[in-house]
N, C-alpha and C positions, 0 to 999 in steps of 0.2 A: 608563421603560421598557422600550416595545415599540423605539423606535428603538436603546436599548442594544445589543438583543437583534438589529436588521438588522447594528447596525455588526460585532457580534462575527460574525455568520453571514458577512458582507462580508471580514472580514479574516480568518477563518479558511480561506473560499473560496481569497482570494487567497494567504494565506500555502503552502494543498493544489498552487493550480498551478502557484506559485514552484521547489517542491522536486518532481514530478512531474517525474522522468526520460521518455526515453520506449522504452527498453526494459524498463520498469520501470511501465507506464499500465495496463497487465493485473492488475498485482496492486493496484494502489491502485483501480482501479475495483471490482475485487470486495471488497476489504476496507472501502471506503466503502458501498457497500450495504448489506453485510451490518453492521456496524458505527453507519449509522446506522439502519438498521431495530433492532438491538440497544437502543440508544440511545436513542429512540422508544421503545419497550416499559418501559424500566429509569427512566423519571420526564421525559421530553419533551426530550432532550438528543441528537436527532440529530447536527445539525450536533457537538458531539462526538464522538460516537463515529464520524462519517463520516469525521473528521479524524484520530481515531485508530485509524481499522478500516484508512485509506490509509497511513498511517506501518507498522501492523503487516503490510500486505498487502505493502509495497514490501519489505519487510527480508525476508519470507517468500519473495519470489520471487526476490530478489537468493541469498538460501541454495539454490535450491532451483536457478540458474544455474549454480552457483559449487562445484554435488555433479554438474552434469551435467559443467561443463569437465576436474574430476576424472575423473572415469570416464571420459570422450573420452580425456584424455592417459595414464589408466594404460592403457586399449584398443591405444592410440598406440604407444608404449613394447611391451606385448606383439609386438605386429607387426614392429616392426623386431630384436626381441630374435628373429624366427624367421629 
């Protein structure tokens, strides 16, 4: 039982590290911390929560970066129109 938990934790950590991009590392780290704490209190599933939090954090960071890029493009177009 304990060995399977360790294997699962190692597999999850390897999967998370393999999918982390340098541009979205901060979103992953913040999400993993929040998800790990939430998973721990929701039934001792900290590893599962951390992996899920990492994925959600990366997704939100990517959305935020896209919104900023769109805003910058719109401002650039306004400057060129003047």
